Kinemage of the C-alpha trace (Angstrom):
@kinemage 1
@onewidth
@group {chain A} dominant
@subgroup {mainchain}
@vectorlist {calphas} color= white
{ca met a 1} P 258.204 35.294 127.492
{ca thr a 2} L 259.865 34.136 130.702
{ca pro a 3} L 258.307 30.987 132.184
{ca glu a 4} L 256.769 31.159 135.649
{ca pro a 5} L 259.141 29.940 138.390
{ca gly a 6} L 258.513 26.370 139.485
{ca thr a 7} L 257.030 25.296 136.151
{ca ala a 8} L 258.166 22.819 133.537
{ca gly a 9} L 259.072 25.718 131.254
{ca ala a 10} L 261.271 27.267 133.944
{ca leu a 11} L 262.987 23.941 134.600
{ca ala a 12} L 263.689 23.506 130.880
{ca ser a 13} L 265.081 27.038 130.756
{ca glu a 14} L 267.351 26.370 133.747
{ca val a 15} L 268.640 23.139 132.203
{ca cys a 16} L 269.323 24.972 128.926
{ca ala a 17} L 271.299 27.681 130.763
{ca trp a 18} L 273.365 24.949 132.395
{ca leu a 19} L 273.980 23.343 128.996
{ca asp a 20} L 275.368 26.627 127.653
{ca arg a 21} L 277.948 26.710 130.422
{ca leu a 22} L 278.902 23.098 130.969
{ca phe a 23} L 277.819 20.665 128.265
{ca pro a 24} L 280.954 19.388 126.492
{ca asp a 25} L 279.457 18.817 123.021
{ca ala a 26} L 278.025 22.132 121.773
{ca asp a 27} L 276.177 20.662 118.760
{ca arg a 28} L 274.501 17.943 120.813
{ca gly a 29} L 273.758 20.507 123.510
{ca glu a 30} L 271.994 22.738 120.965
{ca arg a 31} L 269.887 19.803 119.784
{ca leu a 32} L 268.981 18.970 123.373
{ca lys a 33} L 268.065 22.595 124.078
{ca arg a 34} L 265.752 22.626 121.041
{ca ala a 35} L 264.112 19.380 122.166
{ca leu a 36} L 263.583 20.684 125.713
{ca gly a 37} L 262.184 23.966 124.413
{ca glu a 38} L 259.797 22.220 122.030
{ca arg a 39} L 258.582 19.791 124.681
{ca phe a 40} L 258.516 21.977 127.799
{ca gly a 41} L 259.003 25.625 126.787
{ca asp a 42} L 255.341 26.646 127.181
{ca asp a 43} L 254.489 23.969 129.742
{ca gly a 44} L 252.989 25.566 132.835
{ca arg a 45} L 252.781 22.395 134.924
{ca ala a 46} L 254.380 22.526 138.350
{ca val a 47} L 257.691 20.704 138.749
{ca thr a 48} L 257.057 17.270 140.238
{ca ala a 49} L 258.882 13.965 140.398
{ca glu a 50} L 256.923 12.834 137.335
{ca leu a 51} L 257.963 15.942 135.409
{ca cys a 52} L 261.609 15.399 136.364
{ca arg a 53} L 261.330 11.896 134.886
{ca glu a 54} L 259.898 13.389 131.662
{ca val a 55} L 262.740 15.913 131.380
{ca glu a 56} L 265.244 13.160 132.088
{ca ala a 57} L 263.708 10.983 129.356
{ca val a 58} L 264.154 13.773 126.794
{ca ala a 59} L 267.696 14.462 128.013
{ca his a 60} L 268.659 10.795 127.743
{ca gly a 61} L 268.105 11.004 124.002
{ca phe a 62} L 271.188 13.227 123.948
{ca ser a 63} L 273.143 12.374 127.099
{ca arg a 64} L 272.681 9.419 129.439
{ca his a 65} L 274.449 11.371 132.189
{ca leu a 66} L 272.125 14.350 132.358
{ca ala a 67} L 269.520 13.839 135.056
{ca pro a 68} L 267.548 16.513 136.901
{ca arg a 69} L 267.357 14.109 139.828
{ca ser a 70} L 271.151 13.764 140.044
{ca arg a 71} L 271.483 16.066 143.045
{ca cys a 72} L 269.009 14.072 145.096
{ca cys a 73} L 271.001 10.885 144.553
{ca ala a 74} L 274.082 12.133 146.382
{ca ala a 75} L 272.904 11.224 149.880
{ca pro a 76} L 270.273 8.821 151.187
{ca gly a 77} L 267.104 10.723 151.992
{ca ala a 78} L 268.234 13.894 150.209
{ca arg a 79} L 265.608 15.655 148.122
{ca cys a 80} L 265.601 16.754 144.470
{ca trp a 81} L 266.653 20.375 143.986
{ca thr a 82} L 263.742 20.972 141.612
{ca cys a 83} L 260.709 19.133 142.957
{ca gly a 84} L 261.567 18.101 146.513
{ca ala a 85} L 261.082 14.376 145.872
{ca thr a 86} L 263.512 11.747 147.092
{ca ala a 87} L 265.559 9.752 144.592
{ca ala a 88} L 263.372 6.703 145.189
{ca glu a 89} L 260.198 8.716 144.503
{ca ile a 90} L 261.607 9.984 141.211
{ca arg a 91} L 262.781 6.569 140.054
{ca glu a 92} L 259.481 4.907 140.887
{ca pro a 93} L 256.561 5.904 138.632
């Protein structure tokens, strides 16, 4: 079943698709994909700054450089591509 757009499950699916294309270590990438699927695959929560932090916490178990918030850190005041929060909002619980 395809997750609803804008949900935790959809975010996990998008991250996993990115891993297939760009993650340098295929074995570690597969382990990360399994962990994301187990944790968020059926999760229907809306994507928020808090959820991005949760996904990042799982990802950091496999790669310290993978961060859903990474695009919002490029410019001051820019917003996250997934939840719309600023970098400061995502970093602060």
